[in-house]
C-alpha positions, 0 to 999 in steps of 0.5 A: 316727201310724200306723207305716208297714209295709214290704213286702220283695219279692225280684225273683228269686222274683217272676221265678221265679214268673212263669217257672213260670207261663209254663212250666205254661201252655205245658205244659198249655194251649198244647201240648194245643191246638196238638198237634191241628193241628201234628205237631211242637208237642209236640217243640218246645214241651215242651223250652221249657217244661222249660227255663223250669222249670229257669231258675225253679228256678235263680232261687229255689233251688227245685231238689232235689239230684240224689242226693235227687231220684233216690232218690225216683224209685223206689229204687236198683234201679229206677235201676240197671235204667234204666241197664242198659236204656240201656246195653244199647241203647248196646251193641246198636249193635255188632250193629245193621244200622243203626248211624247211625239207631240212634245218633240214636235212642239220643241222642234217647232219652237226651236225653228221659230227661235232660230229664225228670230235669232237669224233675223236679228243677226242680219245687218241693216245693210247687206253687201251685194256680193253676198246676195249675188250668191243666191241666184248663183246657187239657185241656178247651179241647183236648177241645172243639177236638177235638170241633169238628174232628171234628164240622165236619171229620169227613168230610175228616179221615177221608178223608185230610186232611193233618192227620190224623196231627196230630189223632191225636197230639193225641187221644193226648196228650188221652188221657194228660193227662186222667188227671192233670187228673181226679186233680187235680180229685178231690183238690180235691173237684171230682168232677163237674168231673173226670167232665165233663172225662173225658166231653168227652175221651172224646167227642173221642176217639170223633171222632178218626181212629184208634181207638188213643187211645180204646182206650187211654183205655178201658184207663186207665178200667178201671185207674182204676175198679179202683184207686178200688175197691181201691187196693192191688189196682189198683196191683198189677194195673196194675204186674203186667200191664204188667211181665208182658206185657213179660217174657212177650211171646214167648209171646203169639203162641202163646197168642193166635193159636189163640184169635183164628183161629176168631173173626177168620178165618185171613186177618185182619191181626191173625192174620197179624201173630201168625203172623209173630211166631211165625215170628220166635220159632221161626226165631231163638231165639238172638236172643231173648237179644241181640235184633237191635239198636236200630232194626231193628223198623221199618227191617227192614220197609223192607229186607225183613228183616222182613215188612211185616205184622210187629207194630207193638207195643212188646211185639214191638219191645223183644224183637226189638231188645233181647232178654231183657236189654232186655225184663227191664230194661224190665219191672222199670222198669215194675213199680217205676215204676208201684208208686211212682206216687202212693203218697204221696197215695192220692187221686191213685193211681187217676189215676196207675194210669190214666195208666200204663195208658193210656200202656202200652196205647197203646204195645202197640196200635201208637202209634209209641213210637220217635217223638220225639213219643210220648216227649216226650208221656210226659215232659210227662204225667210232669212234670204228674203229679209237679206235681199230687203236689206240690200236695197239701201243704194241710191241710183246715180244721176245720169251725166246729162242731168248734171249741170254744165261745168263753167269754163276756167 
């Protein structure tokens, strides 16, 4: 009589797997698609997805200990630099002219950082491939939707359609998410699918209302190509350029304005913006040490504290608000964080450098880095890429020809 086999299942593990699948479906499919038509979908849906990941980790015990998890985020020095940056932001509330809005912004920033760390700790050490294949599926669906919006509604969108900003935000999210999606496909030897996905996203960004997402994607593509050609060189160049630009930003207007004036003309908006930046540096040199305080770069334009054509760039804003202490702390965080991205799995390194370069370029080109949607978008991209790293645990099977011949019975 055949012996009955008993299958024991743990309901908590099954529930955790279901919640994790729902979380990744929301983060990688629902958010990219809905971001094209809703300006606040990222801010609303991303915390829900991360909370589902946290609940799933609590059910099956897959979360990492806090000390172990933080030690792998880039080392103790990077954590100290990040803590110094947040602490300096908090201290700048003493001298900022806008303590109320600045406090709100600081709380939003701290909540986003805390949510990112919690989501990172909640990700299991081994991610299922079925969950990660949702990423290229969602990016592809969103890119096709963006192409259709651009083709059938291009005239309305470029003429001031009310969802113009939503489409640009969705395009920026696509520019960020395409790199972890392509990196995951390449890690599964699906190079043609990764190339096709990148082409569709690029086409969608060409039809987007603003040029910044496409320009940022181009910067990311350059970092991807360099890292794919020479991995270590690509990492050093990407990290060095990002950290160097932040650390030496006050020198940029003095270097760029003489070069751009003969090409663009003295009355071009970019040249005039650099002129304002020069005046800020030379008129208040002591403020380069302390900064003017959090939230002054944007709100200062409203009250006349800054000219309206002052640069809308991370490079200007971080020095104007936080001075040398905040800028150098941010530069070190960028340097250390980018150098640690994708280091455990070389196949993912080009995608990691492209993701970092795209995010940094978007911040430098004028995307509203003070807005919650941008910080939340970066949080989603970071968690998705970490998940792709933890999906690389499989080993390749030996080919049949490499196996020893079986002896005859």
